[in-house]
C-alpha positions in Angstrom: 231.6 123.6 -7.9 230.1 126.9 -7.7 231.1 130.1 -6.3 229.0 131.3 -3.1 229.8 134.2 -0.9 231.7 133.4 2.0 229.0 133.8 4.1 226.4 131.3 3.2 227.3 127.7 4.7 227.4 125.4 1.8 224.4 122.5 1.0 224.2 119.6 3.6 224.3 116.0 1.5 221.6 113.9 2.4 223.3 109.7 2.4 219.8 108.7 1.3 219.7 110.7 -1.6 221.4 108.2 -4.1 222.1 111.6 -6.7 224.2 112.8 -3.7 228.0 112.9 -3.9 228.4 111.9 0.7 228.1 108.0 -0.8 231.1 108.7 -2.6 233.3 110.5 -0.2 232.2 108.1 2.0 233.1 105.0 0.4 236.4 106.9 0.1 236.9 107.6 3.4 235.9 104.7 4.6 238.4 102.2 3.5 240.8 100.9 5.9 244.0 102.3 3.9 242.4 106.1 4.3 242.1 105.7 7.9 245.5 104.0 8.6 246.7 107.0 6.5 245.1 109.7 8.0 246.0 107.8 11.4 250.1 108.1 10.9 249.6 111.4 9.4 247.7 112.5 12.2 250.8 110.9 13.9 252.8 113.4 13.2 250.9 116.2 12.5 251.1 119.4 12.2 255.0 117.8 10.7 254.9 115.8 7.2 255.8 112.2 6.5 257.3 110.8 3.3 255.6 108.6 1.2 258.5 105.7 2.2 257.6 106.2 5.6 254.0 105.7 4.8 254.2 102.7 2.6 256.8 101.3 5.9 254.2 102.1 8.4 251.3 100.8 6.7 251.8 97.1 6.9 249.8 95.3 4.2 249.7 97.8 1.6 251.0 97.9 -1.5 252.7 101.0 -3.8 249.6 101.4 -5.9 247.1 101.3 -3.1 249.1 103.6 -0.7 249.4 106.0 -4.2 245.8 105.9 -5.2 245.0 106.3 -1.6 247.2 109.3 -1.3 245.9 110.8 -4.3 242.6 110.9 -3.2 242.9 111.8 0.0 244.6 115.1 -1.5 242.6 115.6 -4.2 239.4 115.7 -1.3 241.4 118.6 0.5 242.3 116.4 3.4 246.4 115.7 2.8 248.7 118.3 1.1 251.1 117.2 -1.0 255.0 118.6 -1.0 257.8 117.5 -3.3 261.2 118.5 -2.7 263.3 119.1 -6.6 265.8 116.0 -5.7 266.7 113.2 -7.5 264.6 111.5 -6.9 262.3 113.8 -5.8 261.0 113.6 -1.8 257.7 113.6 -1.5 256.7 114.9 1.5 252.5 114.5 3.0 250.5 116.4 6.0 247.5 116.4 6.9 244.8 119.9 6.2 242.8 121.5 8.9 240.2 119.6 7.4 242.4 116.4 7.6 242.4 116.7 10.8 239.0 117.1 11.8 238.4 113.6 9.8 241.3 112.3 12.2 239.2 113.1 15.4 236.0 110.8 13.9 237.8 108.1 12.4 239.5 107.6 15.6 236.7 106.8 17.3 235.5 104.3 14.7 239.0 102.7 14.9 238.9 102.5 18.6 234.9 101.2 18.4 236.3 98.7 15.7 239.3 97.1 18.0 237.1 96.7 20.9 234.1 95.2 20.1 236.2 92.8 17.4 236.0 90.0 19.3 232.5 90.1 19.4 231.7 90.8 15.7 234.4 87.3 15.4 231.6 85.6 17.4 229.1 86.5 16.0 230.3 85.6 13.0 231.4 82.2 13.7 227.7 81.4 15.5 226.4 82.6 11.9 228.6 80.4 10.4 230.9 82.8 8.9 230.9 85.7 6.8 228.5 84.5 3.9 226.6 88.0 1.9 228.5 89.9 -0.3 229.4 93.6 1.1 226.6 95.9 0.4 223.8 92.9 -0.2 220.5 93.7 1.4 219.6 90.2 3.1 217.0 90.6 5.9 
């Protein structure tokens, strides 16, 4: 990342530019595991949540997938990680201010999905179910 003066705003991404990193960021924050992890951490904010508690509160996630998800969130500056020097080490996570701002957006998307899931299911049933792989462009 290049250093910029603090009063100069960072360049805004362009989703339609194939080279824009916005696409990679949307891939990372658009997963169900990211949405769940951010929700659990937001419920604890400003407190912290240990790895084992996150694992328990996110049914279906594997230890490896949760680890990968948290590593990505930490790398992106959305989550802070703190390790207690104990045996075994106790690892704690909390949302950063940036992560809390993402929770606001994800909460709206989660609410929409929960409110409209029955309609989407009916549309899939009428169409014979999902047939095209994600990301395919059929018109």
